[in-house]
The first five atom37 places (N, CA, C, CB, O) and aatype in JSON, in Angstrom:
{
  "aatype": [12, 19, 3, 1, 1, 1, 3, 10, 1, 0, 19, 19, 1, 10, 6, 19, 6, 14, 7, 1, 7, 15, 10, 11, 1, 14, 14, 13, 13, 9, 15, 7, 2, 9, 15, 0, 7, 7, 12, 13, 10, 9, 16, 15, 3, 14, 10, 14, 6, 11, 16, 11, 9, 0, 10, 5, 13, 15, 10, 14, 6, 2, 11, 3, 11, 9, 5, 19, 10, 0, 6, 19, 19, 17, 4, 1, 6, 11, 3, 6, 1, 14, 7, 10, 14, 14, 7, 12, 7, 19, 5, 13, 10, 11, 9, 11, 0, 1, 3, 1, 11, 11, 9, 6, 1, 13, 19, 5, 6, 18, 18, 11, 6, 5, 6, 11, 6, 11, 19, 15, 15, 7, 11],
  "atom_mask": [
    [1, 1, 1, 1, 1],
    [1, 1, 1, 1, 1],
    [1, 1, 1, 1, 1],
    [1, 1, 1, 1, 1],
    [1, 1, 1, 1, 1],
    [1, 1, 1, 1, 1],
    [1, 1, 1, 1, 1],
    [1, 1, 1, 1, 1],
    [1, 1, 1, 1, 1],
    [1, 1, 1, 1, 1],
    [1, 1, 1, 1, 1],
    [1, 1, 1, 1, 1],
    [1, 1, 1, 1, 1],
    [1, 1, 1, 1, 1],
    [1, 1, 1, 1, 1],
    [1, 1, 1, 1, 1],
    [1, 1, 1, 1, 1],
    [1, 1, 1, 1, 1],
    [1, 1, 1, 0, 1],
    [1, 1, 1, 1, 1],
    [1, 1, 1, 0, 1],
    [1, 1, 1, 1, 1],
    [1, 1, 1, 1, 1],
    [1, 1, 1, 1, 1],
    [1, 1, 1, 1, 1],
    [1, 1, 1, 1, 1],
    [1, 1, 1, 1, 1],
    [1, 1, 1, 1, 1],
    [1, 1, 1, 1, 1],
    [1, 1, 1, 1, 1],
    [1, 1, 1, 1, 1],
    [1, 1, 1, 0, 1],
    [1, 1, 1, 1, 1],
    [1, 1, 1, 1, 1],
    [1, 1, 1, 1, 1],
    [1, 1, 1, 1, 1],
    [1, 1, 1, 0, 1],
    [1, 1, 1, 0, 1],
    [1, 1, 1, 1, 1],
    [1, 1, 1, 1, 1],
    [1, 1, 1, 1, 1],
    [1, 1, 1, 1, 1],
    [1, 1, 1, 1, 1],
    [1, 1, 1, 1, 1],
    [1, 1, 1, 1, 1],
    [1, 1, 1, 1, 1],
    [1, 1, 1, 1, 1],
    [1, 1, 1, 1, 1],
    [1, 1, 1, 1, 1],
    [1, 1, 1, 1, 1],
    [1, 1, 1, 1, 1],
    [1, 1, 1, 1, 1],
    [1, 1, 1, 1, 1],
    [1, 1, 1, 1, 1],
    [1, 1, 1, 1, 1],
    [1, 1, 1, 1, 1],
    [1, 1, 1, 1, 1],
    [1, 1, 1, 1, 1],
    [1, 1, 1, 1, 1],
    [1, 1, 1, 1, 1],
    [1, 1, 1, 1, 1],
    [1, 1, 1, 1, 1],
    [1, 1, 1, 1, 1],
    [1, 1, 1, 1, 1],
    [1, 1, 1, 1, 1],
    [1, 1, 1, 1, 1],
    [1, 1, 1, 1, 1],
    [1, 1, 1, 1, 1],
    [1, 1, 1, 1, 1],
    [1, 1, 1, 1, 1],
    [1, 1, 1, 1, 1],
    [1, 1, 1, 1, 1],
    [1, 1, 1, 1, 1],
    [1, 1, 1, 1, 1],
    [1, 1, 1, 1, 1],
    [1, 1, 1, 1, 1],
    [1, 1, 1, 1, 1],
    [1, 1, 1, 1, 1],
    [1, 1, 1, 1, 1],
    [1, 1, 1, 1, 1],
    [1, 1, 1, 1, 1],
    [1, 1, 1, 1, 1],
    [1, 1, 1, 0, 1],
    [1, 1, 1, 1, 1],
    [1, 1, 1, 1, 1],
    [1, 1, 1, 1, 1],
    [1, 1, 1, 0, 1],
    [1, 1, 1, 1, 1],
    [1, 1, 1, 0, 1],
    [1, 1, 1, 1, 1],
    [1, 1, 1, 1, 1],
    [1, 1, 1, 1, 1],
    [1, 1, 1, 1, 1],
    [1, 1, 1, 1, 1],
    [1, 1, 1, 1, 1],
    [1, 1, 1, 1, 1],
    [1, 1, 1, 1, 1],
    [1, 1, 1, 1, 1],
    [1, 1, 1, 1, 1],
    [1, 1, 1, 1, 1],
    [1, 1, 1, 1, 1],
    [1, 1, 1, 1, 1],
    [1, 1, 1, 1, 1],
    [1, 1, 1, 1, 1],
    [1, 1, 1, 1, 1],
    [1, 1, 1, 1, 1],
    [1, 1, 1, 1, 1],
    [1, 1, 1, 1, 1],
    [1, 1, 1, 1, 1],
    [1, 1, 1, 1, 1],
    [1, 1, 1, 1, 1],
    [1, 1, 1, 1, 1],
    [1, 1, 1, 1, 1],
    [1, 1, 1, 1, 1],
    [1, 1, 1, 1, 1],
    [1, 1, 1, 1, 1],
    [1, 1, 1, 1, 1],
    [1, 1, 1, 1, 1],
    [1, 1, 1, 1, 1],
    [1, 1, 1, 1, 1],
    [1, 1, 1, 1, 1],
    [1, 1, 1, 0, 1],
    [1, 1, 1, 1, 1]
  ],
  "atom_positions": [
    [[-220.98, -70.91, -43.74], [-219.61, -71.39, -43.94], [-219.61, -72.39, -45.1], [-219.05, -72.04, -42.62], [-220.39, -73.35, -45.1]],
    [[-218.76, -72.18, -46.06], [-218.67, -73.04, -47.23], [-217.69, -74.17, -46.95], [-218.23, -72.23, -48.47], [-216.59, -73.94, -46.46]],
    [[-218.1, -75.39, -47.27], [-217.23, -76.55, -47.1], [-216.4, -76.71, -48.37], [-218.05, -77.85, -46.79], [-216.95, -77.03, -49.43]],
    [[-215.11, -76.48, -48.28], [-214.24, -76.52, -49.46], [-213.51, -77.85, -49.63], [-213.23, -75.41, -49.37], [-212.62, -77.96, -50.48]],
    [[-213.87, -78.83, -48.85], [-213.19, -80.12, -48.93], [-213.49, -80.8, -50.26], [-213.62, -81.02, -47.77], [-214.62, -80.8, -50.73]],
    [[-212.46, -81.37, -50.85], [-212.61, -82.08, -52.12], [-212.73, -83.58, -51.91], [-211.44, -81.78, -53.03], [-213.29, -84.28, -52.76]],
    [[-212.22, -84.08, -50.81], [-212.14, -85.51, -50.58], [-213.09, -85.95, -49.47], [-210.71, -85.91, -50.23], [-213.36, -85.2, -48.53]],
    [[-213.6, -87.18, -49.6], [-214.39, -87.78, -48.52], [-213.5, -87.93, -47.29], [-214.98, -89.15, -48.94], [-212.3, -88.16, -47.41]],
    [[-214.1, -87.8, -46.12], [-213.36, -87.92, -44.87], [-213.94, -89.02, -44.02], [-213.37, -86.6, -44.1], [-215.15, -89.26, -44.02]],
    [[-213.07, -89.69, -43.3], [-213.48, -90.71, -42.34], [-213.21, -90.18, -40.94], [-212.72, -92.06, -42.58], [-212.13, -89.65, -40.66]],
    [[-214.18, -90.31, -40.07], [-214.0, -89.93, -38.67], [-213.27, -91.08, -38.0], [-215.38, -89.62, -37.95], [-213.75, -92.22, -38.0]],
    [[-212.11, -90.79, -37.45], [-211.27, -91.85, -36.9], [-210.34, -91.26, -35.85], [-210.47, -92.55, -38.02], [-209.99, -90.08, -35.89]],
    [[-209.96, -92.09, -34.92], [-208.97, -91.69, -33.9], [-207.65, -92.36, -34.24], [-209.44, -92.08, -32.45], [-207.52, -93.58, -34.16]],
    [[-206.68, -91.57, -34.63], [-205.34, -92.07, -34.93], [-204.33, -91.33, -34.07], [-205.0, -91.88, -36.44], [-204.5, -90.15, -33.79]],
    [[-203.3, -92.02, -33.64], [-202.19, -91.35, -32.98], [-201.3, -90.8, -34.08], [-201.39, -92.33, -32.02], [-200.88, -91.53, -34.98]],
    [[-201.02, -89.51, -34.02], [-200.2, -88.85, -35.03], [-199.01, -88.21, -34.33], [-201.03, -87.78, -35.83], [-199.16, -87.51, -33.33]],
    [[-197.83, -88.47, -34.86], [-196.61, -87.94, -34.27], [-195.87, -87.09, -35.31], [-195.7, -89.09, -33.76], [-196.07, -87.27, -36.51]],
    [[-195.03, -86.17, -34.85], [-194.2, -85.44, -35.8], [-193.24, -86.39, -36.49], [-193.43, -84.3, -35.11], [-192.74, -87.33, -35.87]],
    [[-192.99, -86.16, -37.76], [-192.01, -86.94, -38.49], [-190.6, -86.5, -38.14], [0.0, 0.0, 0.0], [-190.4, -85.58, -37.35]],
    [[-189.64, -87.17, -38.73], [-188.23, -86.87, -38.45], [-187.89, -85.41, -38.73], [-187.33, -87.77, -39.28], [-188.22, -84.88, -39.79]],
    [[-187.22, -84.78, -37.77], [-186.73, -83.42, -37.95], [-187.81, -82.36, -37.97], [0.0, 0.0, 0.0], [-187.55, -81.22, -38.38]],
    [[-189.02, -82.69, -37.53], [-190.12, -81.75, -37.65], [-190.12, -80.69, -36.54], [-191.43, -82.49, -37.65], [-190.12, -79.5, -36.82]],
    [[-190.13, -81.13, -35.31], [-190.16, -80.21, -34.17], [-189.15, -80.67, -33.13], [-191.58, -80.14, -33.55], [-188.88, -81.87, -33.01]],
    [[-188.61, -79.72, -32.39], [-187.61, -80.07, -31.38], [-188.22, -80.89, -30.24], [-186.96, -78.81, -30.82], [-187.6, -81.85, -29.78]],
    [[-189.4, -80.53, -29.79], [-190.07, -81.27, -28.73], [-191.36, -81.82, -29.31], [-190.35, -80.35, -27.48], [-192.34, -81.09, -29.45]],
    [[-191.38, -83.1, -29.66], [-192.51, -83.65, -30.39], [-193.83, -83.58, -29.63], [-192.23, -85.06, -30.76], [-193.93, -84.1, -28.52]],
    [[-194.83, -82.95, -30.22], [-196.15, -83.02, -29.62], [-196.83, -84.33, -30.03], [-197.02, -81.81, -30.03], [-196.33, -85.04, -30.9]],
    [[-197.91, -84.63, -29.42], [-198.69, -85.82, -29.74], [-200.09, -85.35, -30.11], [-198.71, -86.85, -28.54], [-200.71, -84.6, -29.35]],
    [[-200.59, -85.77, -31.23], [-201.91, -85.37, -31.69], [-202.8, -86.6, -31.83], [-201.82, -84.6, -33.03], [-202.31, -87.72, -31.97]],
    [[-204.08, -86.37, -31.8], [-205.06, -87.38, -32.15], [-205.81, -86.83, -33.35], [-206.04, -87.72, -30.94], [-206.25, -85.68, -33.35]],
    [[-205.96, -87.65, -34.36], [-206.69, -87.22, -35.55], [-208.18, -87.31, -35.28], [-206.31, -88.07, -36.77], [-208.66, -88.28, -34.69]],
    [[-208.91, -86.3, -35.72], [-210.36, -86.32, -35.6], [-211.0, -86.87, -36.86], [0.0, 0.0, 0.0], [-212.05, -87.51, -36.8]],
    [[-210.37, -86.63, -38.0], [-210.83, -87.2, -39.26], [-209.67, -87.17, -40.25], [-212.05, -86.42, -39.82], [-208.66, -86.51, -40.03]],
    [[-209.84, -87.91, -41.35], [-208.76, -88.02, -42.33], [-209.36, -88.17, -43.72], [-207.82, -89.21, -42.0], [-210.43, -88.76, -43.9]],
    [[-208.65, -87.64, -44.71], [-208.97, -87.85, -46.12], [-207.64, -88.04, -46.83], [-209.8, -86.65, -46.72], [-206.58, -87.93, -46.23]],
    [[-207.71, -88.31, -48.12], [-206.48, -88.46, -48.9], [-205.73, -87.13, -49.01], [-206.79, -89.01, -50.29], [-204.55, -87.11, -49.35]],
    [[-206.42, -86.03, -48.74], [-205.8, -84.71, -48.88], [-205.37, -84.04, -47.6], [0.0, 0.0, 0.0], [-204.67, -83.03, -47.64]],
    [[-205.79, -84.59, -46.44], [-205.42, -83.94, -45.19], [-206.13, -84.57, -44.0], [0.0, 0.0, 0.0], [-206.76, -85.62, -44.12]],
    [[-206.02, -83.91, -42.85], [-206.66, -84.42, -41.64], [-206.88, -83.29, -40.65], [-205.8, -85.53, -41.0], [-206.27, -82.22, -40.75]],
    [[-207.77, -83.55, -39.7], [-207.96, -82.64, -38.58], [-207.26, -83.24, -37.39], [-209.48, -82.4, -38.28], [-207.47, -84.41, -37.05]],
    [[-206.41, -82.45, -36.74], [-205.66, -82.92, -35.58], [-206.2, -82.24, -34.33], [-204.14, -82.64, -35.74], [-206.23, -81.01, -34.24]],
    [[-206.62, -83.04, -33.38], [-207.13, -82.51, -32.12], [-205.95, -82.15, -31.24], [-208.07, -83.54, -31.42], [-205.11, -83.0, -30.93]],
    [[-205.88, -80.9, -30.84], [-204.81, -80.43, -29.96], [-205.25, -79.13, -29.3], [-203.47, -80.23, -30.75], [-205.88, -78.29, -29.94]],
    [[-204.91, -78.96, -28.04], [-205.25, -77.71, -27.35], [-204.24, -76.61, -27.66], [-205.31, -77.94, -25.84], [-204.42, -75.46, -27.26]],
    [[-203.19, -76.97, -28.39], [-202.15, -76.0, -28.73], [-201.86, -76.05, -30.24], [-200.85, -76.27, -27.91], [-200.79, -76.51, -30.64]],
    [[-202.82, -75.59, -31.08], [-202.59, -75.67, -32.53], [-201.43, -74.79, -32.98], [-203.85, -75.28, -33.28], [-201.16, -73.74, -32.39]],
    [[-200.77, -75.25, -34.01], [-199.69, -74.47, -34.6], [-200.28, -73.35, -35.46], [-198.76, -75.39, -35.44], [-201.42, -73.45, -35.9]],
    [[-199.51, -72.29, -35.71], [-200.02, -71.2, -36.55], [-200.31, -71.66, -37.98], [-199.02, -70.04, -36.57], [-199.65, -72.56, -38.49]],
    [[-201.29, -71.02, -38.6], [-201.59, -71.3, -40.0], [-200.33, -71.11, -40.84], [-202.74, -70.4, -40.52], [-199.49, -70.26, -40.54]],
    [[-200.21, -71.89, -41.88], [-199.09, -71.91, -42.83], [-197.84, -72.59, -42.29], [-198.75, -70.52, -43.24], [-196.83, -72.66, -42.98]],
    [[-197.91, -73.11, -41.04], [-196.79, -73.87, -40.5], [-196.71, -75.21, -41.23], [-196.94, -74.08, -38.95], [-197.72, -75.89, -41.38]],
    [[-195.52, -75.57, -41.67], [-195.31, -76.87, -42.3], [-194.79, -77.82, -41.23], [-194.3, -76.76, -43.51], [-193.95, -77.47, -40.41]],
    [[-195.32, -79.04, -41.26], [-194.95, -80.03, -40.26], [-194.91, -81.42, -40.89], [-195.93, -80.0, -39.06], [-195.81, -81.8, -41.65]],
    [[-193.87, -82.17, -40.57], [-193.79, -83.57, -40.99], [-194.57, -84.38, -39.96], [-192.3, -84.06, -41.11], [-194.4, -84.19, -38.76]],
    [[-195.42, -85.29, -40.45], [-196.23, -86.12, -39.58], [-196.08, -87.58, -39.96], [-197.72, -85.71, -39.65], [-195.76, -87.9, -41.11]],
    [[-196.29, -88.46, -38.99], [-196.32, -89.89, -39.28], [-197.42, -90.54, -38.45], [-194.94, -90.55, -38.98], [-197.67, -90.17, -37.3]],
    [[-198.07, -91.52, -39.06], [-199.18, -92.2, -38.41], [-199.42, -93.52, -39.13], [-200.46, -91.32, -38.42], [-198.93, -93.75, -40.24]],
    [[-200.19, -94.39, -38.48], [-200.61, -95.65, -39.08], [-202.12, -95.68, -39.11], [-200.03, -96.87, -38.3], [-202.78, -95.17, -38.21]],
    [[-202.67, -96.27, -40.15], [-204.11, -96.46, -40.24], [-204.49, -97.69, -39.41], [-204.56, -96.63, -41.72], [-203.67, -98.58, -39.19]],
    [[-205.75, -97.73, -38.94], [-206.17, -98.92, -38.17], [-205.94, -100.2, -38.97], [-207.66, -98.8, -37.77], [-206.13, -100.24, -40.19]],
    [[-205.53, -101.23, -38.28], [-205.29, -102.55, -38.86], [-204.18, -102.56, -39.91], [-206.57, -103.07, -39.49], [-204.13, -103.47, -40.74]],
    [[-203.31, -101.57, -39.87], [-202.15, -101.53, -40.78], [-201.01, -100.86, -40.02], [-202.49, -100.74, -42.12], [-201.07, -99.67, -39.73]],
    [[-199.99, -101.62, -39.71], [-198.89, -101.12, -38.88], [-197.91, -100.22, -39.65], [-198.14, -102.28, -38.29], [-197.11, -99.51, -39.04]],
    [[-197.96, -100.25, -40.99], [-197.03, -99.44, -41.78], [-197.22, -97.96, -41.49], [-197.22, -99.72, -43.28], [-198.35, -97.45, -41.5]],
    [[-196.12, -97.26, -41.23], [-196.17, -95.82, -40.96], [-196.34, -95.07, -42.28], [-194.89, -95.35, -40.22], [-195.65, -95.34, -43.26]],
    [[-197.26, -94.13, -42.27], [-197.43, -93.21, -43.39], [-196.76, -91.91, -42.97], [-198.96, -92.99, -43.76], [-197.03, -91.38, -41.89]],
    [[-195.89, -91.4, -43.81], [-195.21, -90.14, -43.52], [-195.62, -89.11, -44.55], [-193.67, -90.33, -43.51], [-195.63, -89.37, -45.75]],
    [[-195.97, -87.91, -44.05], [-196.41, -86.83, -44.93], [-195.74, -85.53, -44.5], [-197.95, -86.7, -44.91], [-195.31, -85.38, -43.36]],
    [[-195.67, -84.6, -45.44], [-195.37, -83.21, -45.11], [-196.7, -82.49, -45.25], [-194.24, -82.59, -46.06], [-197.35, -82.57, -46.29]],
    [[-197.1, -81.79, -44.2], [-198.4, -81.13, -44.19], [-198.23, -79.65, -43.85], [-199.35, -81.81, -43.18], [-197.2, -79.22, -43.33]],
    [[-199.29, -78.9, -44.16], [-199.31, -77.48, -43.83], [-200.61, -77.19, -43.07], [-199.2, -76.58, -45.12], [-201.68, -77.66, -43.46]],
    [[-200.5, -76.43, -41.99], [-201.68, -76.02, -41.23], [-202.45, -75.02, -42.08], [-201.28, -75.42, -39.84], [-201.93, -73.97, -42.45]],
    [[-203.71, -75.34, -42.38], [-204.51, -74.44, -43.21], [-205.6, -73.72, -42.41], [-205.15, -75.22, -44.34], [-206.11, -72.7, -42.87]],
    [[-205.96, -74.23, -41.24], [-206.89, -73.52, -40.37], [-206.77, -74.06, -38.95], [-208.35, -73.66, -40.88], [-206.3, -75.17, -38.74]],
    [[-207.21, -73.24, -37.98], [-207.13, -73.61, -36.57], [-208.46, -73.32, -35.88], [-205.99, -72.84, -35.86], [-209.2, -72.41, -36.27]],
    [[-208.75, -74.13, -34.87], [-209.91, -73.88, -34.01], [-209.39, -73.86, -32.58], [-211.06, -74.97, -34.21], [-208.9, -74.87, -32.07]],
    [[-209.51, -72.72, -31.94], [-209.03, -72.57, -30.56], [-210.03, -73.19, -29.58], [-208.81, -71.08, -30.23], [-211.2, -73.41, -29.91]],
    [[-209.56, -73.46, -28.39], [-210.41, -74.02, -27.33], [-211.58, -73.07, -27.11], [-209.6, -74.23, -26.01], [-211.4, -71.85, -27.06]],
    [[-212.78, -73.62, -26.97], [-214.02, -72.88, -26.72], [-214.45, -71.99, -27.88], [-213.86, -72.04, -25.49], [-215.39, -71.21, -27.74]],
    [[-213.79, -72.08, -29.02], [-214.19, -71.28, -30.18], [-215.56, -71.71, -30.68], [-213.15, -71.39, -31.31], [-216.4, -70.88, -31.03]],
    [[-215.78, -73.03, -30.72], [-217.08, -73.58, -31.13], [-217.46, -74.64, -30.11], [-217.03, -74.19, -32.6], [-216.95, -75.76, -30.15]],
    [[-218.36, -74.29, -29.18], [-218.75, -75.23, -28.13], [-219.18, -76.58, -28.72], [-219.9, -74.64, -27.29], [-219.9, -76.65, -29.71]],
    [[-218.7, -77.63, -28.07], [-219.03, -78.98, -28.51], [-218.06, -79.55, -29.52], [0.0, 0.0, 0.0], [-218.09, -80.75, -29.8]],
    [[-217.19, -78.71, -30.08], [-216.19, -79.19, -31.05], [-214.8, -79.06, -30.44], [-216.28, -78.4, -32.39], [-214.5, -78.06, -29.79]],
    [[-213.95, -80.06, -30.66], [-212.62, -80.02, -30.04], [-211.73, -78.98, -30.71], [-211.96, -81.39, -30.12], [-211.89, -78.67, -31.89]],
    [[-210.79, -78.44, -29.94], [-209.81, -77.52, -30.54], [-208.83, -78.32, -31.39], [-209.05, -76.72, -29.44], [-208.66, -79.53, -31.19]],
    [[-208.21, -77.65, -32.33], [-207.22, -78.34, -33.15], [-206.9, -77.58, -34.41], [0.0, 0.0, 0.0], [-207.08, -76.36, -34.49]],
    [[-206.41, -78.33, -35.4], [-205.99, -77.69, -36.64], [-206.23, -78.61, -37.82], [-204.5, -77.3, -36.58], [-206.07, -79.83, -37.73]],
    [[-206.63, -78.02, -38.91], [-206.78, -78.75, -40.16], [-205.48, -78.64, -40.94], [0.0, 0.0, 0.0], [-204.96, -77.54, -41.13]],
    [[-204.97, -79.78, -41.39], [-203.73, -79.77, -42.16], [-203.98, -80.37, -43.53], [-202.61, -80.53, -41.42], [-204.76, -81.31, -43.68]],
    [[-203.31, -79.81, -44.5], [-203.37, -80.31, -45.88], [-202.06, -81.02, -46.18], [-203.62, -79.15, -46.91], [-200.99, -80.5, -45.86]],
    [[-202.14, -82.19, -46.79], [-200.92, -82.91, -47.14], [-200.28, -82.25, -48.36], [-201.23, -84.41, -47.42], [-200.91, -82.09, -49.4]],
    [[-199.02, -81.88, -48.2], [-198.27, -81.29, -49.31], [-197.47, -82.35, -50.05], [-197.33, -80.19, -48.8], [-197.39, -82.35, -51.28]],
    [[-196.88, -83.27, -49.28], [-196.1, -84.36, -49.87], [-196.54, -85.66, -49.22], [-194.56, -84.14, -49.68], [-196.55, -85.8, -48.0]],
    [[-196.91, -86.61, -50.08], [-197.32, -87.93, -49.62], [-197.04, -88.91, -50.75], [-198.83, -87.95, -49.18], [-197.3, -88.6, -51.92]],
    [[-196.52, -90.07, -50.42], [-196.27, -91.08, -51.44], [-197.59, -91.53, -52.05], [-195.51, -92.3, -50.85], [-198.61, -91.62, -51.36]],
    [[-197.58, -91.8, -53.34], [-198.79, -92.22, -54.06], [-199.41, -93.46, -53.42], [-198.47, -92.5, -55.54], [-200.63, -93.55, -53.29]],
    [[-198.59, -94.42, -53.01], [-199.13, -95.64, -52.42], [-199.8, -95.36, -51.07], [-198.02, -96.69, -52.25], [-200.77, -96.01, -50.71]],
    [[-199.26, -94.37, -50.33], [-199.87, -94.01, -49.05], [-201.19, -93.28, -49.26], [-198.91, -93.15, -48.21], [-202.14, -93.48, -48.51]],
    [[-201.25, -92.42, -50.27], [-202.5, -91.74, -50.6], [-203.57, -92.78, -50.95], [-202.3, -90.75, -51.78], [-204.73, -92.66, -50.54]],
    [[-203.18, -93.8, -51.72], [-204.11, -94.88, -52.09], [-204.6, -95.64, -50.85], [-203.44, -95.86, -53.08], [-205.78, -95.99, -50.76]],
    [[-203.7, -95.88, -49.9], [-204.09, -96.57, -48.66], [-205.16, -95.76, -47.93], [-202.86, -96.78, -47.74], [-206.14, -96.31, -47.43]],
    [[-204.95, -94.45, -47.86], [-205.92, -93.59, -47.18], [-207.24, -93.59, -47.95], [-205.37, -92.14, -47.04], [-208.31, -93.68, -47.34]],
    [[-207.18, -93.48, -49.27], [-208.41, -93.49, -50.08], [-209.2, -94.78, -49.85], [-208.06, -93.34, -51.58], [-210.42, -94.74, -49.68]],
    [[-208.5, -95.93, -49.85], [-209.18, -97.21, -49.61], [-209.79, -97.26, -48.21], [-208.19, -98.38, -49.8], [-210.91, -97.73, -48.02]],
    [[-209.04, -96.76, -47.23], [-209.53, -96.74, -45.85], [-210.82, -95.91, -45.76], [-208.46, -96.16, -44.91], [-211.79, -96.35, -45.14]],
    [[-210.83, -94.73, -46.36], [-212.0, -93.85, -46.31], [-213.18, -94.49, -47.05], [-211.67, -92.46, -46.94], [-214.31, -94.43, -46.58]],
    [[-212.92, -95.11, -48.2], [-213.99, -95.79, -48.93], [-214.6, -96.91, -48.1], [-213.46, -96.35, -50.26], [-215.82, -97.06, -48.06]],
    [[-213.75, -97.69, -47.44], [-214.25, -98.76, -46.58], [-215.06, -98.2, -45.41], [-213.09, -99.62, -46.05], [-216.08, -98.77, -45.01]],
    [[-214.6, -97.09, -44.87], [-215.33, -96.42, -43.78], [-216.74, -96.08, -44.24], [-214.58, -95.13, -43.33], [-217.71, -96.34, -43.52]],
    [[-216.88, -95.51, -45.44], [-218.2, -95.14, -45.94], [-219.06, -96.36, -46.25], [-218.06, -94.28, -47.19], [-220.28, -96.32, -46.05]],
    [[-218.47, -97.42, -46.72], [-219.23, -98.66, -46.94], [-219.79, -99.17, -45.62], [-218.33, -99.74, -47.6], [-220.95, -99.58, -45.55]],
    [[-218.97, -99.14, -44.57], [-219.42, -99.59, -43.25], [-220.53, -98.68, -42.71], [-218.23, -99.63, -42.26], [-221.49, -99.16, -42.1]],
    [[-220.39, -97.38, -42.93], [-221.43, -96.44, -42.47], [-222.76, -96.74, -43.16], [-221.0, -94.98, -42.75], [-223.81, -96.7, -42.53]],
    [[-222.7, -97.03, -44.46], [-223.92, -97.34, -45.21], [-224.54, -98.65, -44.71], [-223.61, -97.44, -46.72], [-225.77, -98.73, -44.58]],
    [[-223.72, -99.66, -44.43], [-224.24, -100.93, -43.9], [-224.94, -100.7, -42.57], [-223.09, -101.95, -43.72], [-226.01, -101.27, -42.32]],
    [[-224.35, -99.87, -41.72], [-224.95, -99.58, -40.41], [-226.28, -98.87, -40.57], [-224.0, -98.74, -39.55], [-227.23, -99.16, -39.85]],
    [[-226.37, -97.95, -41.51], [-227.63, -97.24, -41.77], [-228.71, -98.22, -42.21], [-227.44, -96.13, -42.84], [-229.85, -98.17, -41.74]],
    [[-228.35, -99.11, -43.13], [-229.32, -100.08, -43.64], [-229.78, -101.01, -42.53], [-228.71, -100.88, -44.8], [-230.97, -101.28, -42.4]],
    [[-228.84, -101.52, -41.73], [-229.2, -102.47, -40.67], [-229.99, -101.81, -39.55], [-227.95, -103.11, -40.1], [-230.77, -102.49, -38.88]],
    [[-229.81, -100.5, -39.33], [-230.56, -99.82, -38.29], [-231.86, -99.21, -38.81], [-229.71, -98.76, -37.66], [-232.65, -98.67, -38.03]],
    [[-232.07, -99.28, -40.14], [-233.3, -98.78, -40.72], [-233.33, -97.27, -40.89], [0.0, 0.0, 0.0], [-234.42, -96.7, -41.04]],
    [[-232.2, -96.61, -40.88], [-232.16, -95.14, -41.04], [-232.01, -94.75, -42.48], [-231.03, -94.54, -40.23], [-231.96, -93.56, -42.79]]
  ]
}
């Protein structure tokens, strides 16, 4: 399997909700990871590929809501890959430049912290 991701990703748990006017009955997702270009949403009921969905979420330690328009680009059904949660990968189609920068900074800080932990643990 080829990894086609262009952006670094941070493994993080975020509460993600549909944005305004997105779905009639709002589902609730938990993000498994995030990058400036998209995120993986953990859900036992993934939406079909190519579905467009408005999403909103906040990054840890920042209460400001980030709103994006995203498209489902792939899905993983329950029990499809043992040990991995079901869900869907979404690509951000529309995102404000300042919000993209916030995500980029968050991911960079995540990687800095990961490197510090490796050094302190001797790995």
